[in-house]
C-alpha positions as CSV (number, residue, x, y, z in Angstrom):
1,M,-12.9,0.4,10.2
2,L,-10.7,2.8,12.3
3,Y,-13.2,5.7,11.7
4,E,-16.1,3.5,12.7
5,K,-14.5,2.8,16.1
6,F,-13.8,6.5,16.5
7,E,-17.4,7.2,15.6
8,K,-18.8,4.7,18.0
9,Y,-16.9,6.0,21.1
10,W,-16.9,9.7,20.3
11,K,-18.3,10.6,23.7
12,I,-15.3,9.0,25.4
13,W,-12.7,10.5,22.9
14,L,-14.2,14.0,23.6
15,W,-12.9,13.9,27.2
16,I,-9.3,13.0,26.4
17,P,-8.0,16.4,25.3
18,I,-10.1,18.0,28.1
19,I,-8.3,15.8,30.7
20,L,-4.9,16.7,29.1
21,L,-5.9,20.4,29.3
22,I,-6.7,20.2,33.0
23,L,-3.3,18.4,33.7
24,S,-1.5,21.0,31.5
25,I,-3.1,23.9,33.4
26,G,-1.7,22.3,36.6
27,I,1.8,22.1,35.1
28,V,1.6,25.7,33.8
29,A,0.3,26.9,37.2
30,N,3.2,25.2,39.0
31,S,5.6,26.9,36.6
32,I,4.1,30.3,37.4
33,A,4.2,29.6,41.1
34,T,7.9,28.6,41.1
35,T,9.4,30.8,38.4
36,G,7.0,33.7,38.1
37,S,6.3,32.8,34.4
38,F,4.4,30.2,32.5
39,M,7.8,28.8,31.3
40,K,11.3,29.2,32.6
41,R,12.8,32.2,30.8
42,D,15.9,32.1,28.6
43,I,18.7,34.7,28.9
44,E,17.0,36.7,26.1
45,L,14.2,37.4,28.6
46,T,16.2,37.5,31.9
47,G,19.6,38.9,30.8
48,G,22.8,37.0,30.3
49,K,25.5,36.0,27.8
50,S,25.3,33.5,24.9
51,I,28.5,32.3,23.3
52,T,28.3,30.1,20.1
53,F,31.1,27.8,18.9
54,E,31.3,25.9,15.7
55,I,32.7,22.5,16.6
56,S,33.6,19.1,15.2
57,A,34.1,17.2,18.5
58,V,33.2,18.0,22.1
59,N,33.3,16.5,25.6
60,M,30.0,17.8,27.1
61,D,30.6,16.3,30.5
62,A,33.9,17.9,31.0
63,I,32.6,21.3,30.0
64,K,29.6,20.9,32.3
65,A,32.0,20.0,35.1
66,E,34.0,23.2,34.6
67,L,30.9,25.4,34.0
68,P,28.2,24.0,36.4
69,H,26.0,27.1,36.2
70,A,26.0,27.4,32.4
71,T,23.5,26.0,30.0
72,L,24.9,24.0,27.1
73,R,23.1,23.3,23.8
74,L,24.2,21.3,20.8
75,T,22.7,22.0,17.4
76,S,23.3,19.8,14.4
77,G,22.8,20.1,10.7
78,I,25.2,21.1,8.0
79,T,27.5,22.3,10.8
80,R,27.5,21.5,14.5
81,S,27.4,24.3,17.0
82,L,27.8,24.5,20.8
83,I,25.9,27.3,22.5
84,V,26.9,28.2,26.1
85,E,24.6,30.4,28.0
86,T,25.7,32.0,31.3
87,S,24.7,34.7,33.7
88,F,25.2,38.4,32.9
89,E,28.0,38.6,35.6
90,S,30.0,35.6,34.4
91,N,33.5,35.9,33.0
92,E,33.3,35.4,29.2
93,S,37.0,34.5,28.9
94,E,36.7,31.6,31.4
95,V,33.8,30.2,29.4
96,I,35.7,30.4,26.1
97,D,38.9,28.8,27.6
98,A,36.9,25.9,29.1
99,V,35.3,25.1,25.7
100,Y,38.6,25.3,23.9
101,R,40.1,22.8,26.4
102,H,37.4,20.2,25.7
103,A,36.2,20.8,22.2
104,T,37.6,21.1,18.7
105,V,36.5,24.5,17.6
106,S,36.5,25.9,14.1
107,G,37.0,29.7,13.8
108,S,36.2,32.2,16.5
109,P,33.2,32.1,18.8
110,T,30.5,34.7,18.6
111,S,29.0,36.2,21.7
112,R,25.8,38.1,22.5
113,T,25.0,39.9,25.8
114,V,21.5,40.9,26.9
115,G,21.1,43.2,29.9
116,P,18.6,42.2,32.6
117,S,16.5,45.3,32.1
118,I,16.3,44.8,28.3
119,G,15.4,41.1,28.9
120,N,12.5,42.1,31.2
121,I,11.3,44.6,28.6
122,F,11.4,41.9,25.9
123,F,9.4,39.6,28.2
124,Q,6.7,42.2,29.0
125,Q,6.3,43.1,25.3
126,A,6.1,39.4,24.4
127,Q,3.3,38.7,26.9
128,I,1.3,41.7,25.5
129,A,1.9,40.4,21.9
130,M,0.6,36.9,22.9
131,I,-2.5,38.3,24.6
132,L,-3.3,40.6,21.7
133,A,-2.8,37.8,19.2
134,F,-5.2,35.5,21.1
135,V,-7.8,38.3,21.5
136,L,-7.6,39.2,17.8
137,M,-7.9,35.6,16.8
138,A,-11.0,35.2,18.9
139,I,-12.6,38.4,17.5
140,T,-11.8,37.2,13.9
141,I,-13.6,33.9,14.6
142,F,-16.7,35.6,16.0
143,I,-16.8,38.0,13.0
144,L,-16.4,35.1,10.5
145,Y,-19.0,32.7,12.0
146,R,-21.4,35.1,13.8
147,S,-22.5,32.2,16.0
148,V,-21.5,32.1,19.7
149,V,-21.4,28.4,20.3
150,P,-19.3,27.2,17.3
151,S,-16.9,30.2,17.9
152,L,-16.5,29.4,21.6
153,I,-15.8,25.7,20.7
154,M,-13.1,26.7,18.3
155,I,-11.5,29.1,20.9
156,L,-11.6,26.3,23.4
157,S,-9.8,24.0,21.0
158,A,-7.2,26.6,20.2
159,T,-6.7,27.3,24.0
160,T,-6.3,23.5,24.6
161,D,-3.7,23.3,21.8
162,I,-1.7,26.3,23.2
163,I,-1.8,25.3,26.9
164,I,-0.9,21.7,26.2
165,T,2.0,22.8,24.0
166,I,3.3,25.1,26.8
167,A,3.0,22.3,29.4
168,V,4.9,19.8,27.2
169,L,7.7,22.4,26.7
170,N,7.9,22.8,30.5
171,L,8.2,19.0,30.9
172,L,10.9,18.9,28.2
173,G,12.9,21.6,30.0
174,I,12.7,24.0,27.1
175,T,13.2,27.6,28.2
176,L,11.1,30.5,27.0
177,S,13.1,32.5,24.3
178,L,12.2,35.0,21.6
179,A,12.1,32.1,19.1
180,V,9.7,30.1,21.3
181,I,7.5,33.1,21.7
182,A,7.5,33.6,17.9
183,A,6.5,29.9,17.5
184,L,3.7,30.3,20.1
185,L,2.4,33.3,18.3
186,M,2.3,31.1,15.1
187,V,0.4,28.4,17.1
188,I,-2.3,30.9,18.1
189,G,-3.1,31.4,14.4
190,Y,-2.3,27.9,13.2
191,S,-4.3,26.1,15.9
192,V,-7.7,27.2,14.5
193,D,-7.0,26.1,10.9
194,T,-8.3,22.6,11.2
195,D,-11.1,23.8,13.5
196,M,-12.3,26.2,10.8
197,V,-12.3,23.3,8.2
198,L,-14.4,21.2,10.6
199,T,-16.8,23.9,11.7
200,S,-17.3,25.2,8.2
201,E,-18.1,21.7,7.0
202,L,-20.6,20.9,9.8
203,L,-22.4,24.3,9.6
204,K,-23.1,23.5,5.9
205,V,-24.9,20.3,6.8
206,R,-28.5,20.4,5.7
207,G,-30.3,17.1,6.1
208,T,-27.1,15.1,5.7
209,S,-25.3,13.2,8.4
210,V,-23.1,15.1,10.8
211,S,-20.9,12.0,10.9
212,A,-20.4,12.2,7.1
213,G,-19.5,15.9,7.5
214,I,-16.9,15.1,10.2
215,K,-15.4,12.3,8.0
216,R,-15.0,14.7,5.0
217,A,-13.5,17.4,7.2
218,M,-11.2,14.9,8.8
219,K,-9.7,13.7,5.5
220,T,-8.8,17.3,4.6
221,G,-7.6,18.2,8.1
222,L,-5.5,15.2,8.7
223,T,-3.9,15.7,5.3
224,M,-3.0,19.3,6.3
225,I,-1.6,18.1,9.6
226,S,0.5,15.3,8.0
227,T,2.1,17.5,5.4
228,I,2.9,20.3,7.9
229,F,4.3,17.7,10.4
230,V,6.7,16.3,7.7
231,A,7.9,19.7,6.8
232,L,8.4,20.7,10.4
233,L,10.3,17.5,11.1
234,A,12.7,18.1,8.2
235,M,13.2,21.7,9.5
236,Y,14.0,20.5,13.0
237,L,16.4,17.7,11.9
238,F,18.4,19.5,9.2
239,S,18.3,23.2,9.9
240,G,21.5,23.4,12.1
241,S,20.1,26.6,13.7
242,L,19.0,26.7,17.3
243,I,16.4,29.3,16.6
244,I,14.8,27.3,13.7
245,E,15.0,24.1,15.8
246,Q,13.1,25.8,18.7
247,I,10.4,27.1,16.4
248,A,10.1,23.8,14.6
249,L,9.9,21.9,17.9
250,V,7.1,24.1,19.3
251,L,5.1,23.7,16.1
252,I,5.7,19.9,16.0
253,I,4.3,19.6,19.5
254,A,1.3,21.9,18.7
255,T,0.6,19.9,15.5
256,I,0.6,16.6,17.4
257,F,-1.9,17.8,20.0
258,D,-4.0,19.8,17.5
259,A,-5.3,16.6,16.0
260,P,-7.0,15.3,19.2
261,A,-8.1,18.8,20.2
262,T,-9.9,19.2,16.9
263,W,-11.2,15.8,16.0
264,M,-12.0,14.6,19.5
265,T,-13.1,17.6,21.5
266,N,-14.2,20.1,18.9
267,A,-15.9,17.6,16.7
268,G,-17.6,16.0,19.8
269,I,-19.0,19.2,21.2
270,L,-20.1,20.4,17.7
271,R,-21.8,17.0,17.1
272,W,-23.6,17.4,20.5
273,W,-24.6,21.0,19.8
274,L,-25.9,20.2,16.3
275,G,-27.9,17.3,17.7
276,R,-29.5,19.5,20.3
277,K,-30.2,22.1,17.7
278,A,-31.8,19.6,15.4
279,K,-34.0,18.2,18.2
280,S,-35.1,21.7,19.2
281,H,-36.1,22.6,15.6
282,S,-38.0,19.3,15.2
283,S,-39.9,19.8,18.4
284,E,-40.8,23.3,17.4
285,G,-41.9,22.1,14.0
286,G,-44.1,19.5,15.7
287,K,-45.8,22.0,17.9
288,K,-46.5,24.3,15.0
289,H,-48.0,21.4,13.0
290,E,-50.3,20.6,15.9
């Protein structure tokens, strides 16, 4: 019943991810205009200090009042940790003293310092890595399918997934760190998985219904997405590591938006293209028969 409704209004569903893509491009463009980057950069990419405390209790408001320019993050899992990020010039001792006054800390804090020049180098290298990953992904798709239209449709779907994910991260106030970049690199590869399942299934259609092909591919694809989502959710909730939480969050967002990008836009455009192709072949066959 649900699939029948999806099938009936596929031309409407097709536009939903495209509209989201256009809005997301606006959000990303605004971030580039205001911060100089598609996301606000973490201290790993701008330079600064990160101090991690293992805690059992904490008064976040009091610490924020004492350290107004610092960024505070809580991670939970087997242990709870408080991460304080400050500028490169800040006094580390003042930060530690403020936390000790308003939190119950176990053991000694660990600190990490990244110089501004090193942070900029990391950022430049990360951008190059992301561009190369996307280009190689696109080349691989063209080599595998050797057909321009299906390949471009898959690349559009992957682009939609990536840009929407970045836009949502901006809206959530997530900063761009090395962990987030690693996750985005995973998204570049992961985002075409279900698209390949769909495209491979539909390109095999010979005299059978395109709708039936989409339905078969959707069963496989949605099963993949569901199992991945559950695993990522468990990783996010129980890891207790900020790095793993950040990677899991990025992949969860990408997984959520991968479904409409694949099964609404990709499936819709492929259906339209295959229909046009079938009509073209039938008209050519009719002319030859005459």
